[in-house]
DRENLUM-857020 format. One record per residue (C-alpha): residue in three letters; x, y, z. Coordinates in Angstrom, 2 decimals. Layout:
N
type;east;north;up
ALA;X;Y;Z
...
//
This chain:
487
type;east;north;up
MET;14.05;-28.98;-9.55
LEU;15.06;-26.56;-6.69
GLU;18.20;-27.32;-4.36
THR;17.83;-29.27;-1.40
GLN;19.38;-27.07;0.77
ASN;17.27;-24.02;-0.56
VAL;13.74;-26.51;-0.32
SER;15.13;-27.04;3.17
GLU;15.61;-23.58;4.34
MET;12.11;-22.27;2.63
SER;10.09;-25.34;4.33
GLU;11.58;-24.25;7.89
ILE;10.78;-20.67;6.99
GLY;6.68;-21.61;5.96
SER;6.43;-24.38;8.80
ARG;6.35;-21.12;11.66
SER;3.04;-20.64;11.51
PRO;0.02;-23.13;10.71
LEU;-1.94;-19.93;8.55
ILE;0.09;-18.27;5.84
VAL;-1.40;-15.32;3.83
MET;0.64;-14.28;0.67
LYS;0.47;-11.61;-1.51
PHE;1.33;-11.74;-5.06
GLY;1.44;-8.49;-7.28
GLY;1.31;-8.14;-10.98
SER;5.13;-8.35;-11.27
CYS;4.42;-12.12;-9.93
LEU;2.05;-13.09;-12.43
LEU;3.79;-11.97;-15.57
ASP;4.29;-15.66;-17.59
SER;4.31;-19.27;-17.29
HIS;8.02;-18.85;-15.39
ALA;6.62;-16.85;-12.64
PHE;3.47;-19.03;-12.34
ARG;5.79;-21.99;-12.13
LYS;7.82;-19.81;-9.25
ILE;4.37;-19.76;-7.37
SER;3.37;-23.46;-7.23
GLU;6.45;-24.22;-6.58
ILE;6.36;-21.73;-3.54
SER;3.24;-23.38;-2.60
LEU;4.82;-26.88;-2.54
LEU;7.52;-25.61;-0.37
TYR;5.18;-24.01;2.30
SER;3.39;-27.60;2.31
THR;2.81;-27.67;5.71
SER;0.84;-24.45;6.04
GLN;-2.77;-23.52;5.49
LYS;-2.46;-20.99;2.28
PHE;-4.00;-17.91;1.81
TYR;-3.49;-16.19;-1.57
ILE;-4.27;-12.66;-2.45
ALA;-3.46;-11.76;-6.36
SER;-3.21;-8.72;-7.99
ALA;-4.26;-7.95;-11.78
PHE;-1.97;-8.53;-14.39
ASN;0.23;-5.68;-14.83
GLY;-1.10;-3.18;-16.68
VAL;-4.50;-4.12;-16.70
THR;-5.91;-1.48;-13.60
GLU;-4.61;1.48;-15.87
LYS;-6.34;0.21;-18.80
LEU;-9.53;-0.29;-16.83
VAL;-9.43;2.90;-15.74
GLN;-8.69;4.38;-19.15
LEU;-11.81;2.45;-19.99
THR;-13.82;4.20;-17.52
LEU;-12.83;7.59;-18.82
TYR;-13.63;6.74;-22.39
ALA;-17.02;5.32;-21.72
LYS;-17.74;8.57;-19.37
SER;-16.99;10.32;-22.82
LYS;-19.02;7.82;-24.84
ASP;-16.15;7.04;-26.82
GLN;-17.73;3.85;-28.12
SER;-14.79;3.08;-30.98
ALA;-12.06;3.97;-27.56
VAL;-14.13;1.56;-25.37
GLN;-13.88;-1.52;-27.88
GLU;-10.93;-1.10;-28.85
ILE;-9.57;-1.45;-24.78
LEU;-12.17;-4.31;-24.43
ASN;-10.22;-5.91;-27.43
GLU;-6.54;-5.23;-26.08
LEU;-7.55;-6.69;-22.84
LYS;-9.24;-9.52;-24.17
GLU;-6.27;-10.58;-26.39
SER;-3.62;-9.92;-23.92
HIS;-5.25;-12.27;-20.94
VAL;-5.89;-14.71;-23.75
SER;-2.52;-15.05;-24.75
ILE;-1.41;-15.56;-20.97
ILE;-4.09;-18.47;-20.63
PHE;-2.52;-19.95;-24.18
GLU;0.95;-20.00;-22.51
LEU;-0.39;-21.15;-19.09
PHE;-2.47;-24.00;-20.34
ASN;-0.55;-25.15;-23.01
ASP;-1.80;-28.95;-23.48
PHE;-4.29;-28.71;-21.01
PRO;-7.08;-28.64;-22.98
ALA;-9.63;-28.65;-20.00
TYR;-8.34;-26.11;-18.18
GLU;-7.91;-23.90;-20.90
GLN;-11.34;-24.25;-21.73
GLU;-12.35;-23.30;-18.21
ALA;-10.07;-20.50;-17.84
ILE;-11.75;-18.98;-21.47
GLU;-15.03;-19.55;-20.19
CYS;-14.17;-17.63;-17.16
LEU;-12.55;-14.56;-19.22
ASN;-15.48;-14.43;-21.68
GLY;-18.30;-14.37;-19.18
LEU;-16.42;-11.23;-17.39
ILE;-15.59;-9.34;-20.62
ALA;-19.37;-9.90;-21.23
GLU;-20.34;-8.75;-17.85
LEU;-17.70;-6.10;-18.17
ASN;-18.84;-4.78;-21.56
LYS;-22.57;-4.70;-20.31
THR;-21.39;-2.19;-17.61
LEU;-19.58;-0.43;-20.05
GLU;-23.16;-0.11;-21.91
LYS;-24.92;1.41;-19.25
ILE;-22.05;3.99;-18.76
LEU;-22.52;5.19;-22.09
GLU;-25.93;5.20;-21.82
PHE;-26.71;6.65;-18.29
GLY;-23.67;8.00;-17.53
MET;-20.57;7.63;-15.00
GLU;-21.79;6.77;-11.25
PRO;-18.81;6.15;-8.63
TYR;-19.93;2.56;-8.06
PHE;-19.67;1.80;-12.04
SER;-16.06;2.96;-12.07
ASP;-15.30;0.96;-8.63
TYR;-17.03;-2.16;-10.39
VAL;-15.05;-1.81;-13.82
ILE;-11.70;-1.56;-12.04
SER;-12.10;-4.52;-10.23
PHE;-12.22;-6.84;-13.14
GLY;-8.36;-7.06;-13.16
GLU;-8.32;-8.90;-10.30
ARG;-11.42;-10.97;-10.92
ILE;-9.61;-12.29;-13.86
SER;-6.29;-13.01;-12.73
THR;-6.93;-14.55;-9.13
PHE;-9.17;-16.96;-11.40
ILE;-6.74;-17.68;-13.44
LEU;-4.10;-18.36;-10.98
HIS;-6.50;-20.45;-8.96
ILE;-6.98;-22.85;-12.26
TYR;-3.30;-22.96;-12.76
LEU;-2.93;-24.29;-9.27
GLN;-5.43;-26.85;-10.04
LYS;-3.34;-27.59;-13.02
GLU;-0.51;-28.38;-11.07
GLY;-2.25;-30.74;-9.07
LEU;-2.54;-28.34;-5.90
ILE;-6.04;-28.09;-4.20
SER;-7.55;-24.75;-4.55
HIS;-10.62;-23.14;-3.70
PHE;-11.62;-19.24;-5.60
PHE;-13.19;-16.02;-3.78
SER;-13.94;-13.23;-5.17
GLY;-13.85;-10.21;-2.83
GLU;-17.02;-9.27;-2.50
GLU;-17.87;-12.59;-1.11
LEU;-15.60;-12.05;2.15
ILE;-15.44;-8.14;2.17
ILE;-17.93;-5.87;3.56
THR;-16.80;-1.68;3.48
ASN;-18.15;1.34;3.82
ASP;-19.43;3.62;0.72
ASN;-16.16;5.34;0.09
TYR;-15.85;4.38;-3.56
SER;-11.99;4.06;-4.80
ASN;-10.41;4.06;-1.31
ALA;-12.92;1.69;0.72
LEU;-12.33;0.58;4.31
PRO;-13.32;-2.55;5.60
ASP;-16.46;-3.21;8.07
LEU;-14.66;-5.87;10.11
LYS;-17.81;-6.87;12.25
CYS;-19.83;-7.53;8.89
THR;-16.50;-9.30;7.34
ILE;-15.67;-11.46;10.46
PRO;-18.90;-13.69;10.39
ARG;-18.50;-14.03;6.49
PHE;-15.21;-15.49;7.22
GLN;-16.46;-17.72;9.66
LYS;-19.02;-18.56;7.48
ARG;-17.36;-19.44;4.25
ILE;-13.68;-20.06;4.99
LEU;-13.84;-21.85;8.34
PRO;-15.36;-24.58;6.87
LEU;-12.93;-25.06;4.33
ILE;-10.01;-24.80;6.81
SER;-11.76;-27.49;9.09
GLN;-12.58;-29.84;6.42
SER;-9.82;-29.80;3.76
ASP;-6.70;-30.71;2.96
GLN;-4.20;-28.85;5.00
ASN;-2.28;-28.12;1.99
SER;-5.08;-26.36;0.23
ILE;-5.02;-22.71;-1.17
ILE;-7.72;-20.24;-0.78
CYS;-7.45;-17.91;-3.55
ILE;-9.38;-14.41;-2.77
THR;-9.23;-11.60;-5.47
GLY;-6.99;-8.32;-3.99
PHE;-8.13;-4.75;-4.01
ILE;-11.82;-5.24;-3.83
GLY;-14.73;-5.58;-1.38
ARG;-18.54;-4.66;-1.63
ASN;-20.76;-2.06;0.55
LYS;-23.87;-3.46;2.51
ASN;-25.92;-2.63;-0.56
GLY;-24.21;-5.07;-2.74
TYR;-22.46;-2.65;-4.80
THR;-18.80;-3.40;-5.33
THR;-15.83;-0.94;-4.04
THR;-12.02;-0.55;-4.51
LEU;-9.62;-0.41;-1.53
GLY;-7.61;2.21;-3.20
ARG;-3.57;2.91;-3.26
GLY;-1.90;-0.94;-1.90
GLY;-5.25;-2.67;-2.17
SER;-4.17;-5.59;-2.73
ASP;-1.90;-5.74;0.38
PHE;-4.81;-4.31;2.04
THR;-6.57;-7.39;1.49
ALA;-4.10;-9.39;2.76
THR;-4.09;-7.90;6.04
ILE;-8.19;-7.68;6.32
VAL;-7.90;-11.40;5.46
ALA;-5.16;-12.24;8.37
ARG;-7.04;-10.10;10.76
SER;-10.19;-11.83;10.03
LEU;-9.21;-15.24;10.46
PHE;-7.31;-13.99;13.35
GLU;-10.38;-12.92;15.22
ILE;-11.66;-16.35;14.37
LEU;-8.98;-18.64;15.12
LYS;-6.60;-16.93;17.35
THR;-3.96;-18.62;15.81
PRO;-0.42;-17.22;14.98
LEU;-0.64;-15.83;11.31
THR;2.17;-14.51;8.82
ILE;1.59;-12.26;5.97
ILE;4.16;-12.58;2.75
LEU;3.91;-9.85;0.48
TRP;5.76;-10.70;-2.54
LYS;7.37;-7.68;-4.23
ASP;9.96;-7.12;-6.69
VAL;12.24;-5.87;-4.61
GLN;14.16;-6.76;-1.49
GLY;12.44;-5.48;1.19
ILE;12.25;-1.86;2.72
LEU;15.18;0.08;2.46
SER;16.65;2.75;4.87
ALA;16.50;5.45;2.48
ASP;15.41;6.45;-1.27
PRO;18.47;4.94;-3.44
ASN;17.32;7.75;-5.76
GLN;18.26;10.55;-2.93
VAL;20.51;8.82;-0.70
GLU;23.40;6.93;-1.44
ASN;24.34;3.77;0.24
PRO;20.99;2.84;1.89
HIS;20.63;-0.65;3.53
LEU;17.63;-3.36;3.39
ILE;16.12;-2.77;6.63
LYS;15.78;-5.99;8.33
GLN;13.78;-5.49;11.31
MET;11.03;-2.60;12.40
SER;8.50;-2.32;14.61
TYR;4.58;-1.67;13.08
SER;5.13;1.97;13.97
GLU;8.45;2.50;12.69
ALA;6.61;1.15;9.47
LYS;3.79;3.21;9.09
GLU;6.36;6.41;9.15
MET;8.70;5.28;6.63
ALA;5.79;4.19;4.39
PHE;3.94;7.48;4.52
PHE;6.97;9.44;4.02
GLY;7.99;8.03;0.74
ALA;8.54;4.13;0.94
LYS;6.05;2.90;-1.51
VAL;6.43;-0.39;-0.79
LEU;3.75;-0.84;1.54
HIS;0.90;2.07;2.87
PRO;0.51;2.68;6.06
LYS;-3.16;1.75;6.24
CYS;-2.05;-1.91;5.70
LEU;-0.31;-1.99;9.32
SER;-3.02;-0.50;11.16
LEU;-5.29;-3.32;10.90
ILE;-2.65;-5.90;12.32
GLU;-0.33;-4.72;14.64
ASP;-2.32;-5.08;17.99
GLN;-3.05;-8.68;16.96
LYS;1.11;-8.85;16.46
ILE;0.83;-10.41;13.25
GLU;4.24;-10.49;11.42
ILE;4.46;-9.13;7.86
GLN;7.39;-9.93;5.44
ILE;8.53;-8.25;2.47
ARG;9.99;-10.57;0.11
ASN;11.88;-10.60;-3.40
PHE;9.88;-12.35;-5.69
THR;12.20;-12.70;-8.14
ARG;14.51;-14.70;-5.82
PRO;12.40;-16.88;-4.05
PHE;14.62;-20.15;-3.78
ILE;17.61;-18.34;-2.86
LYS;19.01;-17.62;0.98
GLN;17.95;-14.11;0.94
GLU;17.81;-11.29;3.54
PHE;14.16;-9.38;3.75
SER;12.14;-6.90;5.82
THR;10.30;-8.34;8.50
ILE;7.39;-5.96;10.41
SER;6.36;-7.03;13.74
ASN;6.33;-5.41;17.47
VAL;10.10;-5.75;17.25
ALA;11.74;-2.63;16.75
ASN;14.80;-1.73;14.65
ASP;18.12;-2.11;16.92
GLN;19.65;0.67;14.68
VAL;20.23;4.68;15.82
ILE;17.89;5.26;13.33
THR;15.53;3.13;11.24
GLY;15.54;5.34;7.94
VAL;15.71;8.45;6.64
SER;12.69;9.54;4.00
ALA;13.10;12.93;2.00
ILE;9.71;14.37;-0.13
LYS;11.71;17.31;-2.33
GLU;8.82;18.87;-3.40
MET;6.29;20.44;-1.01
ALA;4.52;23.77;-0.02
MET;4.99;25.62;3.52
VAL;1.95;27.64;4.24
THR;2.48;29.98;6.54
VAL;-0.86;32.47;8.42
SER;0.24;35.02;10.60
SER;-1.74;37.58;12.98
GLY;-0.33;39.39;15.77
LEU;-4.02;40.63;16.97
LEU;-5.87;37.18;17.38
VAL;-3.07;35.66;20.00
ASP;-5.45;33.69;22.10
VAL;-8.14;33.77;20.19
PRO;-10.26;29.72;20.31
GLY;-10.44;28.40;17.28
VAL;-8.32;29.75;14.85
LEU;-6.36;26.38;14.39
GLY;-10.26;25.09;14.17
ARG;-10.93;27.63;11.20
ILE;-7.54;26.48;9.21
PHE;-7.82;22.72;9.18
THR;-11.66;23.04;8.37
LEU;-11.12;24.87;5.70
MET;-8.16;22.49;4.60
GLY;-10.20;19.79;5.25
GLN;-13.59;21.06;3.35
ASN;-11.19;21.46;0.31
ASN;-9.60;17.90;0.32
ILE;-5.87;19.37;1.20
ASN;-4.21;16.66;3.44
VAL;-1.99;18.30;5.79
SER;1.07;16.67;6.53
MET;3.26;18.56;9.15
VAL;1.70;21.74;11.76
THR;3.86;23.81;13.51
GLN;3.06;26.77;15.79
SER;4.55;29.62;17.69
SER;3.67;29.34;21.20
SER;2.31;32.57;21.31
GLU;0.08;31.78;18.32
VAL;1.26;34.74;16.04
ASN;2.05;32.06;13.48
THR;1.07;28.52;11.97
THR;2.86;27.01;9.57
PHE;2.10;23.69;7.68
ILE;2.97;21.63;4.77
VAL;0.58;20.48;2.08
GLU;1.94;18.51;-1.23
SER;3.23;21.22;-3.84
LYS;0.21;21.10;-5.74
ASP;-1.75;22.25;-2.91
GLY;0.13;25.56;-2.10
ASP;-1.07;27.89;-3.97
LYS;-4.79;26.25;-4.01
SER;-4.25;26.73;-0.05
LEU;-3.19;30.43;-0.30
HIS;-6.03;31.15;-2.64
LEU;-8.75;29.32;-0.27
PHE;-7.21;31.78;2.60
GLU;-6.98;35.04;0.41
GLU;-10.52;34.48;-0.72
ASP;-12.35;33.83;2.98
SER;-13.60;37.14;4.46
TRP;-12.40;36.27;8.38
PHE;-8.77;35.60;7.52
SER;-8.02;38.12;4.66
HIS;-9.19;40.84;7.66
TRP;-6.97;39.45;10.38
PHE;-4.39;37.50;8.63
THR;-1.25;37.64;6.13
PHE;-0.09;34.40;4.38
GLU;3.10;33.41;3.06
LYS;4.04;30.23;0.44
SER;7.44;28.43;-0.48
LEU;8.24;25.32;-2.12
VAL;10.47;23.56;0.52
GLY;11.55;19.92;1.11
MET;10.56;17.66;4.02
ILE;12.94;15.26;5.53
ALA;11.78;12.56;8.28
VAL;14.40;10.91;10.57
ILE;12.75;7.85;12.03
GLY;13.66;5.29;14.72
THR;12.60;4.54;18.43
ASP;15.79;6.64;19.56
ILE;15.07;9.98;17.84
ASN;13.72;11.61;21.23
LEU;16.94;11.03;22.66
SER;18.86;14.80;22.97
LYS;21.99;12.95;21.69
ASN;20.44;11.72;18.50
LYS;19.09;15.06;17.59
ILE;22.22;16.77;18.24
LEU;23.46;14.06;15.38
ILE;20.79;15.53;13.43
PHE;21.69;19.33;14.13
GLN;25.24;18.74;13.14
ALA;24.58;16.94;9.75
LEU;22.61;20.33;9.11
GLU;25.67;22.56;10.26
LYS;28.02;20.54;8.33
VAL;26.44;21.13;5.07
GLY;25.11;24.59;5.79
VAL;21.66;24.36;6.08
HIS;19.14;25.66;8.78
ALA;16.01;23.92;9.14
LEU;13.06;26.03;8.51
ALA;10.51;24.35;10.56
VAL;10.82;21.12;12.82
ALA;7.86;18.82;14.21
GLN;8.65;15.90;16.51
SER;5.88;13.07;17.08
SER;4.97;12.57;20.49
ASP;6.07;8.54;20.30
GLY;9.40;10.07;19.82
ILE;9.45;7.81;16.63
ASN;9.82;10.35;14.26
LEU;11.73;13.72;13.79
SER;10.56;16.39;10.66
LEU;12.72;19.16;9.34
VAL;11.67;21.43;6.71
VAL;14.32;22.78;4.43
PRO;14.59;24.36;1.13
SER;13.55;22.56;-1.61
GLU;17.04;22.54;-3.31
LYS;18.97;21.16;-0.08
THR;16.67;18.58;0.27
GLN;18.70;15.61;-1.14
ILE;22.02;17.23;0.65
VAL;20.53;17.25;3.85
ALA;18.97;13.63;3.69
ASN;22.16;12.82;2.34
ALA;24.29;14.35;5.35
ILE;22.09;12.74;8.02
ASN;22.28;9.31;6.72
GLU;26.16;9.88;6.28
GLU;26.04;10.99;10.00
PHE;24.19;8.10;11.58
ARG;26.26;5.59;9.40
ARG;29.57;6.86;10.60
ILE;28.41;6.24;13.96
SER;26.92;2.97;13.30
ILE;30.34;1.68;11.84
ASN;32.37;3.20;14.75
//
């Protein structure tokens, strides 16, 4: 049983909003102990209409990806071996969860057998006809289909009212397989038709379980939402509900971490938990290495001011600090320091084509056509040279593309070097006094920035430094601002 004071505290948190969207990742679905936590969390939020988004069980998506590769290479024995492993692992979880509850156990097993049979038919098509993008997404979607239905049945076993929906029933996307984006004009009416009646008619304490990570395009083919897909599903659900109901919502992402830290603890000493940050600050932190949340998750909800909390599932019933993302900015001088140690800096130079229109257009068209993402750009005011940053794996590829292009190779010279990129993030970074602190930190450790860029909103100042100095500089900047905040 939970301690009374903890129940009271969590109930108060839960009562802030009549609608709560919670996402449970694979680390929240490990065993009967973890599932029991979810049912207890459900009771603590008893005054709220709840929407649960579930990821696949740990390791399942990776096995499904392996299945697509083996099917593509027509390795039937390997396909069958992984299928058997998947079935056995899920059967084991079902037996653990529904021990002494044969009716629920049978329902879960029947669902599992049906989905495995459906998966097997798709794999047979791949073995016969070859791989298509929609086959790959369909196969990979089975992890969430199985885990979410098991969660749904488990909640019913615990005496809770639960409704199950697959993502394809609700979320319509574009045709970008493996990294699809939602079409809200088509998605919101589906929530209006299928979900609104449940909210209106059912017990307020009911739970609507929705598979994370998956949707479907207008042609009916299953699509997946890419990295952070289950978190993305939570924000799609919240945005759709907001557009229909115009009522306050809260999103809680249950993770195996306390929240978002001010820096990567593997690179920077003494990082602290960021308790409060704005959507813009969170997007910058996420892009520059905070893997807890993908930036795309925030773009759907920031204008609606839908709050996100990132909470620690390992200690859900103990008073804890956590990260909240809303329209309220962090009150520290800087929100965080993020560092990426291995990036490639490419410089394209020509003294002959100063003031010639279209040079930047040619550079980035060439990068875009070859699927190279540019993270940062600086250019001399005279346009003699343009420097940009790409992932280290794309450095040599970028150089080769320029050298092979007849126009660039005739008029330009090129350089590439391995560098590190550091982002200093906060609402006051644009103030001169804070920029002085940043460069004082660099001076103390004897490092000079190779390139600098500031975002137009003043939230991010990015520095390029020698790769081997990245960690030293990140620590120096973090320490400089920590010293200021203490004093």
